[in-house]
C-alpha atoms as an extended CHARMM CRD file, in Angstrom:
* protein
*
       265  EXT
         1         1  MET       CA            -45.1400000000        8.5410000000      134.8300000000  PROA      1               0.0000000000
         2         2  LYS       CA            -48.4300000000       10.4470000000      134.9380000000  PROA      2               0.0000000000
         3         3  LYS       CA            -46.4990000000       13.6970000000      134.6380000000  PROA      3               0.0000000000
         4         4  LEU       CA            -44.6470000000       12.3270000000      131.6210000000  PROA      4               0.0000000000
         5         5  ILE       CA            -47.8910000000       11.3980000000      129.8900000000  PROA      5               0.0000000000
         6         6  LEU       CA            -49.4230000000       14.7820000000      130.6600000000  PROA      6               0.0000000000
         7         7  LEU       CA            -46.3490000000       16.5540000000      129.3280000000  PROA      7               0.0000000000
         8         8  THR       CA            -46.5080000000       14.4820000000      126.1460000000  PROA      8               0.0000000000
         9         9  LEU       CA            -50.1770000000       15.3160000000      125.6210000000  PROA      9               0.0000000000
        10        10  LEU       CA            -49.4450000000       18.9890000000      126.2330000000  PROA      10              0.0000000000
        11        11  PHE       CA            -46.6340000000       18.7480000000      123.6930000000  PROA      11              0.0000000000
        12        12  LEU       CA            -49.1130000000       17.4090000000      121.1350000000  PROA      12              0.0000000000
        13        13  LEU       CA            -51.4550000000       20.3250000000      121.7350000000  PROA      13              0.0000000000
        14        14  ILE       CA            -48.9880000000       23.1850000000      121.5900000000  PROA      14              0.0000000000
        15        15  ILE       CA            -46.4140000000       22.1200000000      119.0090000000  PROA      15              0.0000000000
        16        16  PRO       CA            -47.1970000000       23.3330000000      115.4830000000  PROA      16              0.0000000000
        17        17  VAL       CA            -47.7540000000       20.7310000000      112.8050000000  PROA      17              0.0000000000
        18        18  VAL       CA            -44.7750000000       20.4550000000      110.4700000000  PROA      18              0.0000000000
        19        19  SER       CA            -45.4070000000       22.3570000000      107.2560000000  PROA      19              0.0000000000
        20        20  ALA       CA            -42.6400000000       21.7510000000      104.7520000000  PROA      20              0.0000000000
        21        21  ASP       CA            -42.2070000000       23.8930000000      101.6640000000  PROA      21              0.0000000000
        22        22  GLU       CA            -42.4470000000       22.3450000000       98.2150000000  PROA      22              0.0000000000
        23        23  SER       CA            -39.6460000000       22.5640000000       95.6730000000  PROA      23              0.0000000000
        24        24  PHE       CA            -39.6180000000       23.4240000000       91.9890000000  PROA      24              0.0000000000
        25        25  ILE       CA            -36.4600000000       22.2740000000       90.2320000000  PROA      25              0.0000000000
        26        26  ASN       CA            -35.7140000000       24.0850000000       86.9980000000  PROA      26              0.0000000000
        27        27  TRP       CA            -33.4870000000       21.4960000000       85.3570000000  PROA      27              0.0000000000
        28        28  ARG       CA            -32.7580000000       23.3260000000       82.1430000000  PROA      28              0.0000000000
        29        29  ALA       CA            -31.9160000000       26.5480000000       84.0040000000  PROA      29              0.0000000000
        30        30  GLY       CA            -29.9020000000       24.8260000000       86.7400000000  PROA      30              0.0000000000
        31        31  TYR       CA            -31.6410000000       26.1840000000       89.8360000000  PROA      31              0.0000000000
        32        32  TYR       CA            -34.4970000000       25.4910000000       92.2110000000  PROA      32              0.0000000000
        33        33  VAL       CA            -36.8600000000       27.4900000000       94.4000000000  PROA      33              0.0000000000
        34        34  MET       CA            -39.0060000000       26.5840000000       97.3910000000  PROA      34              0.0000000000
        35        35  TYR       CA            -42.6250000000       27.6440000000       97.7340000000  PROA      35              0.0000000000
        36        36  PRO       CA            -45.1640000000       27.4050000000      100.5960000000  PROA      36              0.0000000000
        37        37  ASP       CA            -47.4790000000       24.4260000000      100.8850000000  PROA      37              0.0000000000
        38        38  ASP       CA            -50.5030000000       26.6410000000      100.2240000000  PROA      38              0.0000000000
        39        39  TRP       CA            -49.0940000000       27.3740000000       96.7600000000  PROA      39              0.0000000000
        40        40  TYR       CA            -48.9810000000       24.9590000000       93.8290000000  PROA      40              0.0000000000
        41        41  HSD       CA            -47.3020000000       24.3830000000       90.4860000000  PROA      41              0.0000000000
        42        42  VAL       CA            -49.8670000000       25.2340000000       87.8080000000  PROA      42              0.0000000000
        43        43  SER       CA            -50.1810000000       22.6350000000       85.0540000000  PROA      43              0.0000000000
        44        44  TYR       CA            -48.5450000000       23.6140000000       81.7800000000  PROA      44              0.0000000000
        45        45  ARG       CA            -51.7520000000       22.9860000000       79.8660000000  PROA      45              0.0000000000
        46        46  THR       CA            -53.6400000000       25.4480000000       82.0620000000  PROA      46              0.0000000000
        47        47  VAL       CA            -50.9410000000       28.0970000000       81.6170000000  PROA      47              0.0000000000
        48        48  ASN       CA            -50.7820000000       27.5250000000       77.8660000000  PROA      48              0.0000000000
        49        49  ILE       CA            -54.5390000000       27.9280000000       77.5540000000  PROA      49              0.0000000000
        50        50  PHE       CA            -54.2990000000       31.2180000000       79.4360000000  PROA      50              0.0000000000
        51        51  LEU       CA            -51.4170000000       32.5110000000       77.2910000000  PROA      51              0.0000000000
        52        52  THR       CA            -53.1430000000       31.4750000000       74.0730000000  PROA      52              0.0000000000
        53        53  SER       CA            -56.3070000000       33.2730000000       75.1670000000  PROA      53              0.0000000000
        54        54  GLN       CA            -54.1490000000       36.3920000000       75.6070000000  PROA      54              0.0000000000
        55        55  ASP       CA            -52.6840000000       35.9860000000       72.0890000000  PROA      55              0.0000000000
        56        56  ILE       CA            -49.2310000000       35.2690000000       73.5290000000  PROA      56              0.0000000000
        57        57  THR       CA            -47.1730000000       32.6670000000       71.6890000000  PROA      57              0.0000000000
        58        58  PHE       CA            -44.4250000000       30.4540000000       73.0920000000  PROA      58              0.0000000000
        59        59  ASP       CA            -41.9380000000       32.2030000000       70.7880000000  PROA      59              0.0000000000
        60        60  GLU       CA            -42.7950000000       35.4880000000       72.4730000000  PROA      60              0.0000000000
        61        61  PHE       CA            -42.6890000000       34.1680000000       76.0100000000  PROA      61              0.0000000000
        62        62  ASP       CA            -40.5500000000       31.1490000000       76.8500000000  PROA      62              0.0000000000
        63        63  TYR       CA            -41.5830000000       30.5000000000       80.4440000000  PROA      63              0.0000000000
        64        64  ASP       CA            -40.3580000000       27.6980000000       82.7080000000  PROA      64              0.0000000000
        65        65  ALA       CA            -43.2130000000       27.3630000000       85.1910000000  PROA      65              0.0000000000
        66        66  VAL       CA            -46.0030000000       29.1400000000       87.0170000000  PROA      66              0.0000000000
        67        67  LEU       CA            -46.4630000000       28.9670000000       90.7850000000  PROA      67              0.0000000000
        68        68  ALA       CA            -49.7050000000       30.2480000000       92.2910000000  PROA      68              0.0000000000
        69        69  LEU       CA            -51.5770000000       30.6180000000       95.5530000000  PROA      69              0.0000000000
        70        70  MET       CA            -54.2680000000       27.9800000000       96.0470000000  PROA      70              0.0000000000
        71        71  GLY       CA            -57.8310000000       29.1820000000       95.8840000000  PROA      71              0.0000000000
        72        72  ASP       CA            -61.2510000000       28.6800000000       94.3490000000  PROA      72              0.0000000000
        73        73  LYS       CA            -60.4420000000       30.9360000000       91.3910000000  PROA      73              0.0000000000
        74        74  PRO       CA            -58.3030000000       30.4360000000       88.2650000000  PROA      74              0.0000000000
        75        75  PHE       CA            -54.6080000000       30.9950000000       88.9580000000  PROA      75              0.0000000000
        76        76  PHE       CA            -54.5700000000       34.3080000000       87.0660000000  PROA      76              0.0000000000
        77        77  GLU       CA            -57.1060000000       35.7710000000       89.5140000000  PROA      77              0.0000000000
        78        78  MET       CA            -54.8390000000       34.8940000000       92.4450000000  PROA      78              0.0000000000
        79        79  PRO       CA            -51.2280000000       35.8740000000       93.2550000000  PROA      79              0.0000000000
        80        80  TYR       CA            -48.9190000000       33.9520000000       90.8920000000  PROA      80              0.0000000000
        81        81  ILE       CA            -45.3570000000       33.9180000000       89.5910000000  PROA      81              0.0000000000
        82        82  PHE       CA            -44.0720000000       33.2670000000       86.0890000000  PROA      82              0.0000000000
        83        83  LEU       CA            -40.5710000000       31.7830000000       86.2470000000  PROA      83              0.0000000000
        84        84  SER       CA            -38.3410000000       32.2540000000       83.2270000000  PROA      84              0.0000000000
        85        85  HSD       CA            -34.6470000000       32.4760000000       82.4200000000  PROA      85              0.0000000000
        86        86  VAL       CA            -32.1760000000       33.5160000000       79.7420000000  PROA      86              0.0000000000
        87        87  PRO       CA            -29.1180000000       31.2070000000       79.4660000000  PROA      87              0.0000000000
        88        88  VAL       CA            -26.4960000000       33.8320000000       78.6200000000  PROA      88              0.0000000000
        89        89  GLY       CA            -23.7940000000       32.6710000000       81.0190000000  PROA      89              0.0000000000
        90        90  LYS       CA            -22.3340000000       34.4000000000       84.0360000000  PROA      90              0.0000000000
        91        91  PHE       CA            -22.1970000000       38.2100000000       83.9700000000  PROA      91              0.0000000000
        92        92  SER       CA            -19.2180000000       40.1170000000       85.3120000000  PROA      92              0.0000000000
        93        93  GLU       CA            -19.8290000000       42.7620000000       87.9770000000  PROA      93              0.0000000000
        94        94  THR       CA            -19.3610000000       45.4520000000       85.3330000000  PROA      94              0.0000000000
        95        95  GLN       CA            -21.9030000000       43.8190000000       83.0510000000  PROA      95              0.0000000000
        96        96  ILE       CA            -24.3970000000       43.4800000000       85.8970000000  PROA      96              0.0000000000
        97        97  ASP       CA            -23.9850000000       47.1470000000       86.8510000000  PROA      97              0.0000000000
        98        98  SER       CA            -24.5290000000       48.1330000000       83.2320000000  PROA      98              0.0000000000
        99        99  ALA       CA            -27.6420000000       45.9550000000       82.9050000000  PROA      99              0.0000000000
       100       100  VAL       CA            -29.1130000000       47.2910000000       86.1570000000  PROA      100             0.0000000000
       101       101  ALA       CA            -28.4850000000       50.8870000000       85.0790000000  PROA      101             0.0000000000
       102       102  SER       CA            -30.0980000000       50.2010000000       81.7120000000  PROA      102             0.0000000000
       103       103  ILE       CA            -33.2260000000       48.7510000000       83.3240000000  PROA      103             0.0000000000
       104       104  ALA       CA            -33.4310000000       51.6920000000       85.7380000000  PROA      104             0.0000000000
       105       105  ARG       CA            -33.2430000000       54.1790000000       82.8680000000  PROA      105             0.0000000000
       106       106  GLY       CA            -36.3230000000       52.5360000000       81.4010000000  PROA      106             0.0000000000
       107       107  TYR       CA            -38.2390000000       53.6110000000       84.5080000000  PROA      107             0.0000000000
       108       108  GLY       CA            -36.6570000000       57.0680000000       84.6190000000  PROA      108             0.0000000000
       109       109  ARG       CA            -35.4380000000       56.5260000000       88.1890000000  PROA      109             0.0000000000
       110       110  MET       CA            -32.1490000000       56.1170000000       90.0150000000  PROA      110             0.0000000000
       111       111  VAL       CA            -31.5120000000       52.6860000000       91.5040000000  PROA      111             0.0000000000
       112       112  VAL       CA            -31.9620000000       52.2960000000       95.2670000000  PROA      112             0.0000000000
       113       113  ASN       CA            -29.4280000000       49.9200000000       96.8060000000  PROA      113             0.0000000000
       114       114  SER       CA            -31.1320000000       47.9110000000       99.5220000000  PROA      114             0.0000000000
       115       115  SER       CA            -31.7490000000       44.4140000000      100.8430000000  PROA      115             0.0000000000
       116       116  LEU       CA            -34.5720000000       42.4220000000       99.2670000000  PROA      116             0.0000000000
       117       117  LYS       CA            -35.6310000000       40.5690000000      102.3910000000  PROA      117             0.0000000000
       118       118  GLU       CA            -39.2510000000       39.5150000000      102.8930000000  PROA      118             0.0000000000
       119       119  ASP       CA            -40.1920000000       42.7210000000      104.7210000000  PROA      119             0.0000000000
       120       120  ARG       CA            -39.0400000000       44.9610000000      101.8730000000  PROA      120             0.0000000000
       121       121  VAL       CA            -41.6870000000       47.3720000000      100.5460000000  PROA      121             0.0000000000
       122       122  PHE       CA            -41.5710000000       49.0770000000       97.1710000000  PROA      122             0.0000000000
       123       123  ASN       CA            -42.6230000000       52.3430000000       95.6040000000  PROA      123             0.0000000000
       124       124  LEU       CA            -44.1240000000       52.2270000000       92.1340000000  PROA      124             0.0000000000
       125       125  ASN       CA            -41.5470000000       52.2120000000       89.3290000000  PROA      125             0.0000000000
       126       126  GLN       CA            -38.6360000000       52.4980000000       91.7650000000  PROA      126             0.0000000000
       127       127  PRO       CA            -35.8620000000       49.9680000000       90.9730000000  PROA      127             0.0000000000
       128       128  VAL       CA            -34.3260000000       48.3650000000       94.0690000000  PROA      128             0.0000000000
       129       129  TYR       CA            -31.0450000000       46.4570000000       93.7650000000  PROA      129             0.0000000000
       130       130  ASP       CA            -29.6280000000       43.9550000000       96.2540000000  PROA      130             0.0000000000
       131       131  SER       CA            -25.9060000000       43.6820000000       95.4850000000  PROA      131             0.0000000000
       132       132  GLU       CA            -25.4650000000       40.6490000000       97.7390000000  PROA      132             0.0000000000
       133       133  LEU       CA            -28.1050000000       38.6720000000       95.8570000000  PROA      133             0.0000000000
       134       134  LYS       CA            -27.2960000000       40.3160000000       92.5140000000  PROA      134             0.0000000000
       135       135  THR       CA            -31.0250000000       40.9040000000       92.1770000000  PROA      135             0.0000000000
       136       136  LEU       CA            -33.0970000000       43.8340000000       90.9140000000  PROA      136             0.0000000000
       137       137  ALA       CA            -36.7870000000       44.3250000000       91.7360000000  PROA      137             0.0000000000
       138       138  VAL       CA            -39.2720000000       46.8460000000       90.3540000000  PROA      138             0.0000000000
       139       139  LYS       CA            -42.9300000000       47.2620000000       91.2640000000  PROA      139             0.0000000000
       140       140  SER       CA            -45.3490000000       48.4730000000       88.5980000000  PROA      140             0.0000000000
       141       141  ARG       CA            -49.0720000000       48.5280000000       87.9600000000  PROA      141             0.0000000000
       142       142  VAL       CA            -50.8260000000       46.6120000000       85.1940000000  PROA      142             0.0000000000
       143       143  THR       CA            -54.2840000000       47.9060000000       84.3540000000  PROA      143             0.0000000000
       144       144  SER       CA            -56.8320000000       47.3760000000       81.6240000000  PROA      144             0.0000000000
       145       145  GLU       CA            -60.5850000000       47.4080000000       81.1840000000  PROA      145             0.0000000000
       146       146  TYR       CA            -60.7810000000       44.0350000000       82.9080000000  PROA      146             0.0000000000
       147       147  THR       CA            -57.8750000000       43.9120000000       85.3340000000  PROA      147             0.0000000000
       148       148  ASP       CA            -55.9910000000       45.8970000000       87.9430000000  PROA      148             0.0000000000
       149       149  LYS       CA            -52.8600000000       44.0980000000       89.0730000000  PROA      149             0.0000000000
       150       150  ILE       CA            -49.5220000000       44.8160000000       90.6550000000  PROA      150             0.0000000000
       151       151  LEU       CA            -46.4330000000       43.3580000000       88.9940000000  PROA      151             0.0000000000
       152       152  LEU       CA            -43.2680000000       42.8690000000       91.0140000000  PROA      152             0.0000000000
       153       153  GLU       CA            -40.6530000000       42.1120000000       88.3750000000  PROA      153             0.0000000000
       154       154  ILE       CA            -37.5310000000       40.5000000000       89.8180000000  PROA      154             0.0000000000
       155       155  THR       CA            -34.3540000000       39.9820000000       87.8040000000  PROA      155             0.0000000000
       156       156  ARG       CA            -31.6900000000       37.7550000000       89.3230000000  PROA      156             0.0000000000
       157       157  PHE       CA            -28.2090000000       37.3000000000       87.8640000000  PROA      157             0.0000000000
       158       158  TYR       CA            -26.5770000000       33.9320000000       88.5160000000  PROA      158             0.0000000000
       159       159  GLU       CA            -23.9400000000       31.5350000000       87.2050000000  PROA      159             0.0000000000
       160       160  LYS       CA            -25.8040000000       30.4090000000       84.0870000000  PROA      160             0.0000000000
       161       161  GLY       CA            -27.4930000000       33.6420000000       83.1090000000  PROA      161             0.0000000000
       162       162  ILE       CA            -30.5300000000       35.5800000000       84.2780000000  PROA      162             0.0000000000
       163       163  ALA       CA            -33.5740000000       34.2700000000       86.1330000000  PROA      163             0.0000000000
       164       164  PHE       CA            -36.8350000000       36.2070000000       86.0400000000  PROA      164             0.0000000000
       165       165  PHE       CA            -39.6390000000       36.1900000000       88.5980000000  PROA      165             0.0000000000
       166       166  LEU       CA            -42.7270000000       37.9370000000       87.2130000000  PROA      166             0.0000000000
       167       167  CYS       CA            -44.8780000000       38.2330000000       90.3320000000  PROA      167             0.0000000000
       168       168  TYR       CA            -48.4920000000       39.2350000000       89.7180000000  PROA      168             0.0000000000
       169       169  ALA       CA            -51.2810000000       39.8620000000       92.2070000000  PROA      169             0.0000000000
       170       170  PRO       CA            -54.6620000000       41.5960000000       92.1090000000  PROA      170             0.0000000000
       171       171  LYS       CA            -54.1900000000       45.0340000000       93.6140000000  PROA      171             0.0000000000
       172       172  GLU       CA            -56.1840000000       44.1630000000       96.7370000000  PROA      172             0.0000000000
       173       173  MET       CA            -54.1120000000       40.9960000000       97.3330000000  PROA      173             0.0000000000
       174       174  TYR       CA            -50.6410000000       42.3680000000       96.6410000000  PROA      174             0.0000000000
       175       175  ASN       CA            -49.6770000000       43.4390000000      100.1720000000  PROA      175             0.0000000000
       176       176  ASP       CA            -50.3990000000       39.9720000000      101.5230000000  PROA      176             0.0000000000
       177       177  ALA       CA            -48.6210000000       38.2660000000       98.6180000000  PROA      177             0.0000000000
       178       178  ARG       CA            -45.4870000000       40.4430000000       98.5380000000  PROA      178             0.0000000000
       179       179  PRO       CA            -43.6370000000       38.6860000000      101.4150000000  PROA      179             0.0000000000
       180       180  THR       CA            -44.2660000000       35.3150000000       99.7450000000  PROA      180             0.0000000000
       181       181  PHE       CA            -43.0020000000       36.6200000000       96.4100000000  PROA      181             0.0000000000
       182       182  LEU       CA            -39.7740000000       37.6730000000       98.1050000000  PROA      182             0.0000000000
       183       183  LYS       CA            -39.5370000000       34.4820000000      100.1540000000  PROA      183             0.0000000000
       184       184  ILE       CA            -39.7070000000       32.3660000000       97.0020000000  PROA      184             0.0000000000
       185       185  MET       CA            -37.1180000000       34.5560000000       95.2790000000  PROA      185             0.0000000000
       186       186  ASN       CA            -34.8040000000       34.3540000000       98.3000000000  PROA      186             0.0000000000
       187       187  SER       CA            -35.0280000000       30.5520000000       98.2600000000  PROA      187             0.0000000000
       188       188  PHE       CA            -33.3540000000       30.5490000000       94.8340000000  PROA      188             0.0000000000
       189       189  SER       CA            -30.3430000000       28.2260000000       94.8020000000  PROA      189             0.0000000000
       190       190  THR       CA            -28.1060000000       26.3760000000       92.3590000000  PROA      190             0.0000000000
       191       191  LYS       CA            -26.4960000000       24.1130000000       94.9630000000  PROA      191             0.0000000000
       192       192  ASP       CA            -27.1640000000       20.4240000000       95.6380000000  PROA      192             0.0000000000
       193       193  ILE       CA            -29.9720000000       20.1060000000       93.1040000000  PROA      193             0.0000000000
       194       194  ASP       CA            -29.3580000000       16.3690000000       92.7420000000  PROA      194             0.0000000000
       195       195  LYS       CA            -29.7270000000       15.8920000000       96.4950000000  PROA      195             0.0000000000
       196       196  LEU       CA            -33.0200000000       17.7450000000       96.4890000000  PROA      196             0.0000000000
       197       197  ALA       CA            -34.3280000000       15.9080000000       93.4520000000  PROA      197             0.0000000000
       198       198  SER       CA            -36.5520000000       12.8720000000       93.8650000000  PROA      198             0.0000000000
       199       199  LYS       CA            -38.9340000000       10.8710000000       91.7160000000  PROA      199             0.0000000000
       200       200  ASP       CA            -41.6910000000       13.2910000000       92.7320000000  PROA      200             0.0000000000
       201       201  SER       CA            -39.7650000000       16.4400000000       91.7850000000  PROA      201             0.0000000000
       202       202  LEU       CA            -41.3040000000       18.6880000000       89.1730000000  PROA      202             0.0000000000
       203       203  LYS       CA            -39.2940000000       18.8770000000       85.9660000000  PROA      203             0.0000000000
       204       204  VAL       CA            -39.4850000000       21.3700000000       83.1230000000  PROA      204             0.0000000000
       205       205  VAL       CA            -40.2870000000       19.8980000000       79.7300000000  PROA      205             0.0000000000
       206       206  ASP       CA            -39.3970000000       21.3130000000       76.3360000000  PROA      206             0.0000000000
       207       207  LEU       CA            -41.7980000000       23.8800000000       74.9480000000  PROA      207             0.0000000000
       208       208  SER       CA            -42.3080000000       21.7140000000       71.8760000000  PROA      208             0.0000000000
       209       209  GLU       CA            -43.8890000000       19.1120000000       74.1520000000  PROA      209             0.0000000000
       210       210  ARG       CA            -46.2470000000       21.6750000000       75.6490000000  PROA      210             0.0000000000
       211       211  GLU       CA            -47.8710000000       23.0930000000       72.5300000000  PROA      211             0.0000000000
       212       212  LEU       CA            -51.6420000000       22.8460000000       72.2700000000  PROA      212             0.0000000000
       213       213  ALA       CA            -53.4210000000       21.4420000000       69.2560000000  PROA      213             0.0000000000
       214       214  GLY       CA            -56.5630000000       23.2440000000       70.3610000000  PROA      214             0.0000000000
       215       215  TYR       CA            -58.2100000000       24.4360000000       73.5110000000  PROA      215             0.0000000000
       216       216  ASP       CA            -61.4300000000       25.4100000000       75.1790000000  PROA      216             0.0000000000
       217       217  GLU       CA            -61.1710000000       28.8780000000       76.7150000000  PROA      217             0.0000000000
       218       218  SER       CA            -63.3580000000       27.7510000000       79.6150000000  PROA      218             0.0000000000
       219       219  GLU       CA            -60.9640000000       24.9170000000       80.4250000000  PROA      219             0.0000000000
       220       220  PHE       CA            -59.1030000000       26.0870000000       83.4950000000  PROA      220             0.0000000000
       221       221  PRO       CA            -58.6240000000       23.0980000000       85.8300000000  PROA      221             0.0000000000
       222       222  GLU       CA            -58.6770000000       23.6470000000       89.5560000000  PROA      222             0.0000000000
       223       223  PRO       CA            -55.3900000000       23.2170000000       91.4620000000  PROA      223             0.0000000000
       224       224  ASP       CA            -54.3700000000       19.6160000000       92.1000000000  PROA      224             0.0000000000
       225       225  SER       CA            -54.3340000000       20.4640000000       95.7750000000  PROA      225             0.0000000000
       226       226  LYS       CA            -58.0420000000       21.2660000000       95.6140000000  PROA      226             0.0000000000
       227       227  ASN       CA            -58.6710000000       17.6590000000       96.6210000000  PROA      227             0.0000000000
       228       228  THR       CA            -57.6560000000       18.5580000000      100.1850000000  PROA      228             0.0000000000
       229       229  ARG       CA            -54.0260000000       17.7670000000       99.5140000000  PROA      229             0.0000000000
       230       230  THR       CA            -51.9970000000       17.4550000000      102.7110000000  PROA      230             0.0000000000
       231       231  ASN       CA            -48.2420000000       17.1570000000      102.9670000000  PROA      231             0.0000000000
       232       232  TRP       CA            -46.9930000000       13.6780000000      103.7100000000  PROA      232             0.0000000000
       233       233  GLN       CA            -44.6460000000       15.1840000000      106.3250000000  PROA      233             0.0000000000
       234       234  ARG       CA            -47.6530000000       16.0800000000      108.4600000000  PROA      234             0.0000000000
       235       235  TYR       CA            -48.9240000000       12.5260000000      108.4700000000  PROA      235             0.0000000000
       236       236  ILE       CA            -45.5290000000       11.1450000000      109.4530000000  PROA      236             0.0000000000
       237       237  PHE       CA            -45.1590000000       13.7030000000      112.2280000000  PROA      237             0.0000000000
       238       238  ILE       CA            -48.5840000000       12.9650000000      113.7100000000  PROA      238             0.0000000000
       239       239  PHE       CA            -48.0960000000        9.1990000000      113.3160000000  PROA      239             0.0000000000
       240       240  LEU       CA            -44.8020000000        9.2690000000      115.2160000000  PROA      240             0.0000000000
       241       241  LEU       CA            -46.2970000000       11.3450000000      118.0070000000  PROA      241             0.0000000000
       242       242  LEU       CA            -49.2220000000        8.9460000000      118.3420000000  PROA      242             0.0000000000
       243       243  ILE       CA            -46.7940000000        6.0290000000      118.5910000000  PROA      243             0.0000000000
       244       244  LEU       CA            -44.9760000000        7.8820000000      121.3620000000  PROA      244             0.0000000000
       245       245  VAL       CA            -48.1820000000        8.5760000000      123.2960000000  PROA      245             0.0000000000
       246       246  PHE       CA            -49.5880000000        5.0520000000      122.9900000000  PROA      246             0.0000000000
       247       247  GLY       CA            -46.1950000000        3.6180000000      123.8670000000  PROA      247             0.0000000000
       248       248  LEU       CA            -46.0300000000        5.6470000000      127.0560000000  PROA      248             0.0000000000
       249       249  VAL       CA            -49.6040000000        4.7700000000      127.9880000000  PROA      249             0.0000000000
       250       250  GLY       CA            -48.9370000000        1.0840000000      127.3230000000  PROA      250             0.0000000000
       251       251  LEU       CA            -45.7950000000        1.1760000000      129.4270000000  PROA      251             0.0000000000
       252       252  PHE       CA            -47.6960000000        2.8420000000      132.2600000000  PROA      252             0.0000000000
       253       253  VAL       CA            -50.4780000000        0.2260000000      132.1510000000  PROA      253             0.0000000000
       254       254  PHE       CA            -47.9590000000       -2.6260000000      132.0010000000  PROA      254             0.0000000000
       255       255  ARG       CA            -46.1400000000       -1.3500000000      135.0640000000  PROA      255             0.0000000000
       256       256  LYS       CA            -49.4020000000       -0.9050000000      136.9360000000  PROA      256             0.0000000000
       257       257  LYS       CA            -50.4120000000       -4.4920000000      136.2140000000  PROA      257             0.0000000000
       258       258  LYS       CA            -46.9670000000       -5.8340000000      137.0350000000  PROA      258             0.0000000000
       259       259  THR       CA            -46.9510000000       -4.1980000000      140.4440000000  PROA      259             0.0000000000
       260       260  GLY       CA            -50.5200000000       -5.3220000000      141.1320000000  PROA      260             0.0000000000
       261       261  LEU       CA            -51.8520000000       -1.7850000000      141.4980000000  PROA      261             0.0000000000
       262       262  LYS       CA            -55.4300000000       -0.9680000000      140.6510000000  PROA      262             0.0000000000
       263       263  ILE       CA            -55.9920000000        1.0560000000      137.5010000000  PROA      263             0.0000000000
       264       264  ASP       CA            -58.7260000000        3.6480000000      137.7140000000  PROA      264             0.0000000000
       265       265  THR       CA            -61.2470000000        3.5850000000      134.8880000000  PROA      265             0.0000000000
């Protein structure tokens, strides 16, 4: 029994705490993606304030959501992803090939056919196409007087049209963010959305419901998770393990008392 208790305690020390990814369900586009628990879904008001400050209107850029890495800075100073889509229906293979070739011509490069797994690296302005995923990715640099960012633009063809992942990161943070960008893109799925959905799922609202009557350019709320948000799965996992440990200890004590053996203190 002592060995069992020791093994259980050792199990508690060495097993990693469960860290479940979050989901973003894009209802109007008919797909969902998963993102790490150290990322968050940026509020629409915060994103709209940012876009308005950049003189970008909703007519010019119909986005679905923004996902960003948690931090003590505004989302646009961290790695983040704009999700968007165009509901044009399913493309044929010929149409996809034509679209990919057209995009590649815009960069003046031939397309490289390769897998877009998480360990994929990119050269600037070199289009990379994954035929299995029907996904094209191009890395470019976005610079101005005030910013120096890397943009990994990912175009994914699927049943209902085209999904876009506009992945931005400050130049010095890009290498660390790139695997996460690709992980989120690879989690893309159109299957079993209803099963994944719950009352806590994030839903996309119409743009007309997101327009701002006015804004304060300094109003950039911190991430919701700033209040030391912890996944409920972690609490359940730890709670169950504690029940197991206390149960085993209680059983051991009960047996000791029942047999009349002395318990060391």
